[in-house]
C-alpha positions as CSV (number, residue, x, y, z in Angstrom):
1,X,0.0,0.0,0.0
2,X,1.3,3.5,-0.9
3,X,0.5,6.3,1.4
4,X,0.6,9.4,-0.8
5,X,-0.3,11.6,2.1
6,X,3.0,10.6,3.8
7,X,4.9,11.5,0.6
8,X,3.3,14.9,0.5
9,X,3.9,15.3,4.2
10,X,7.6,14.8,3.8
11,X,7.8,17.4,1.0
12,X,5.7,19.9,3.0
13,X,7.8,19.5,6.1
14,X,11.0,19.8,4.1
15,X,9.6,23.1,2.7
16,X,8.9,24.4,6.2
17,X,12.4,23.4,7.3
18,X,13.7,25.5,4.4
19,X,12.0,28.5,6.0
20,X,13.6,27.7,9.4
21,X,17.0,27.4,7.7
22,X,16.6,31.0,6.6
23,X,16.5,32.1,10.3
24,X,19.6,30.0,11.1
25,X,21.4,31.5,8.1
26,X,20.4,35.0,9.1
27,X,21.8,34.3,12.6
28,X,25.0,33.0,11.0
29,X,24.7,29.6,12.5
30,X,26.5,27.9,9.7
31,X,26.8,24.4,11.3
32,X,23.1,24.3,12.0
33,X,22.3,25.3,8.4
34,X,24.4,22.4,7.2
35,X,22.7,20.0,9.5
36,X,19.2,21.1,8.8
37,X,19.9,21.0,5.0
38,X,20.9,17.4,5.3
39,X,17.6,16.6,6.9
40,X,15.7,18.5,4.2
41,X,17.5,16.5,1.5
42,X,16.8,13.3,3.3
43,X,13.1,13.9,3.7
44,X,12.8,14.9,0.0
45,X,14.7,11.9,-1.3
46,X,12.6,9.6,0.9
47,X,9.5,11.2,-0.5
48,X,10.8,10.6,-4.0
49,X,11.4,6.9,-3.2
50,X,7.9,6.6,-1.7
51,X,6.4,8.2,-4.8
52,X,8.0,5.3,-6.8
53,X,6.3,2.8,-4.5
54,X,9.5,1.8,-2.6
55,X,9.7,1.0,1.0
56,X,12.0,3.6,2.5
57,X,14.9,2.4,4.6
58,X,15.8,4.0,7.9
59,X,19.2,5.3,6.8
60,X,20.2,8.9,6.2
61,X,21.7,8.5,2.7
62,X,19.4,6.8,0.2
63,X,21.6,7.7,-2.8
64,X,22.5,4.1,-3.7
65,X,18.9,3.1,-3.6
66,X,17.9,6.0,-5.8
67,X,20.4,4.9,-8.4
68,X,19.0,1.4,-8.5
69,X,15.5,2.8,-9.0
70,X,16.4,5.3,-11.7
71,X,14.0,3.9,-14.3
72,X,11.1,4.3,-11.9
73,X,11.8,7.9,-11.0
74,X,9.9,10.6,-12.9
75,X,11.1,13.8,-14.4
76,X,12.6,16.2,-13.6
77,X,14.2,14.2,-10.8
78,X,15.5,11.5,-13.2
79,X,17.4,14.1,-15.2
80,X,18.8,15.6,-12.0
81,X,19.6,12.3,-10.4
82,X,23.4,12.8,-10.3
83,X,23.0,16.1,-8.5
84,X,20.5,14.7,-6.1
85,X,22.8,11.8,-5.3
86,X,25.7,14.1,-4.8
87,X,23.7,16.3,-2.4
88,X,22.7,13.3,-0.3
89,X,26.2,11.9,-0.1
90,X,27.8,15.3,0.6
91,X,25.4,16.3,3.3
92,X,25.3,12.8,4.9
93,X,29.1,13.1,5.6
94,X,28.5,16.3,7.6
95,X,25.4,15.1,9.4
96,X,26.9,14.2,12.8
97,X,29.9,16.4,12.6
98,X,27.8,19.6,12.0
99,X,25.6,18.6,15.0
100,X,28.0,17.1,17.5
101,X,31.5,18.1,16.4
102,X,34.4,16.1,17.8
103,X,37.2,16.5,20.2
104,X,39.3,18.2,17.5
105,X,36.4,20.1,15.8
106,X,33.9,22.6,17.1
107,X,31.1,22.9,14.6
108,X,30.5,26.7,15.1
109,X,34.2,27.3,14.4
110,X,34.6,24.8,11.5
111,X,31.6,25.5,9.2
112,X,31.7,28.7,7.1
113,X,29.2,30.8,5.3
114,X,30.2,29.2,2.1
115,X,29.6,25.7,3.6
116,X,26.1,26.9,4.7
117,X,25.3,28.4,1.3
118,X,26.4,25.3,-0.6
119,X,24.2,23.2,1.7
120,X,21.3,25.5,1.3
121,X,21.6,25.5,-2.5
122,X,21.6,21.6,-2.4
123,X,18.6,21.5,-0.1
124,X,16.6,24.1,-2.1
125,X,17.4,22.4,-5.4
126,X,16.4,19.0,-4.0
127,X,13.2,20.3,-2.6
128,X,12.2,22.1,-5.8
129,X,13.0,19.1,-8.0
130,X,11.3,16.5,-5.9
131,X,8.2,18.6,-5.4
132,X,7.9,19.2,-9.1
133,X,8.4,15.5,-9.8
134,X,5.9,14.3,-7.3
135,X,3.3,16.9,-8.3
136,X,3.7,15.9,-12.0
137,X,3.0,12.2,-11.1
138,X,-0.1,13.1,-9.0
């Protein structure tokens, strides 16, 4: 059974998180922008998988699964799949580091405006692309 309402919920919540990221960006909280953008990309890509009828795994990076399902993914996401996969992989690497840091890395000192803007570009692109794809299939 496919719960289309859940797919739309993921996309809607990701869109609201984009609005929250604007506040974090304005406050120059670069590490938090990166972390939240990862979650936006994750929600969007899981919505895309749900829209293809896939069971969504409980992992943070679904890029490998997206690549195996390429033929079932609608446009415009299929044409942008390389960019979507790259966003997922890139932001997944920063997920924990941007949130927790480590003994030799303090997130607020490590992440820069450019890191945040790159993450925001990836999240915005992913949200727009997935939303258009899911709406086209509805």
